[in-house]
C-alpha positions in Angstrom: 0.0 0.0 0.0 1.2 3.5 -0.6 2.8 5.5 2.1 0.2 8.2 1.3 -2.6 5.9 2.5 -2.3 4.2 5.9 -5.0 3.0 8.3 -4.6 6.1 10.4 -5.2 8.5 7.5 -8.4 10.6 7.6 -10.4 10.3 4.4 -10.9 13.8 2.8 -13.0 14.9 -0.2 -11.2 16.4 -3.1 -13.0 18.3 -5.8 -11.7 19.1 -9.3 -13.2 20.1 -12.6 -13.1 18.2 -15.9 -14.8 18.7 -19.3 -18.1 16.8 -19.9 -16.4 14.8 -22.7 -13.6 13.8 -20.4 -16.1 12.8 -17.7 -17.8 10.6 -20.3 -14.5 8.9 -21.0 -13.9 8.3 -17.3 -17.4 6.9 -16.9 -16.9 4.5 -19.8 -13.5 3.5 -18.5 -14.3 2.7 -14.9 -17.4 0.8 -15.8 -15.6 -1.1 -18.6 -12.8 -2.1 -16.3 -14.9 -3.5 -13.5 -14.4 -0.8 -10.8 -17.3 -0.4 -8.3 -17.4 3.3 -8.6 -15.9 6.4 -10.3 -14.2 7.4 -7.1 -12.6 3.9 -6.7 -11.3 4.2 -10.3 -9.9 7.7 -9.7 -8.2 6.7 -6.4 -6.7 3.7 -8.1 -5.4 5.8 -11.0 -4.0 8.5 -8.9 -2.3 6.0 -6.5 -0.8 4.2 -9.5 0.5 7.5 -11.0 2.2 8.4 -7.7 3.7 5.0 -7.0 4.7 4.2 -10.5 5.5 7.4 -12.4 6.1 6.3 -16.0 6.6 9.5 -18.1 7.6 13.0 -17.5 6.0 15.7 -19.6 8.7 15.8 -22.2 8.6 12.0 -22.7 4.8 12.1 -23.1 5.0 14.9 -25.7 7.6 12.8 -27.6 5.5 9.7 -27.5 2.4 11.7 -28.7 4.5 13.1 -31.5 5.7 9.6 -32.5 2.1 8.4 -32.5 1.2 11.3 -34.8 4.1 10.5 -37.1 2.9 6.9 -37.4 -0.7 8.0 -38.2 0.5 10.5 -40.8 2.8 7.9 -42.3 5.9 9.9 -41.6 7.9 6.8 -40.8 10.0 4.4 -42.8 10.5 0.7 -42.7 13.6 -0.9 -41.3 14.6 -1.9 -44.8 14.3 1.8 -46.0 16.4 2.8 -43.0 19.1 0.3 -43.8 19.2 1.5 -47.4 19.3 5.2 -46.5 22.1 4.8 -43.9 24.0 2.1 -45.7 23.8 -0.6 -43.1 22.8 -4.2 -43.4 21.0 -6.6 -41.2 23.9 -8.9 -40.7 26.0 -8.8 -37.5 29.8 -8.9 -38.0 
């Protein structure tokens, strides 16, 4: 369990604002993943983000840019890369 949540901790209410469309996504997600409530899903998600931070902002921006490059077909195959840079697939 997270250090942020112990048996002695007081439960407090936190309010925040989201767009209606984002709330709809949250609703679809928690129900589709078998959580008992929206609050349970949000607590789980926030706890996971605190305990296991995966990306910093720059890494996330780079990942999103790469996804866009793939969608827009601004990538090349491994064969095209080998040809462009004059390498081959064999190890020496």
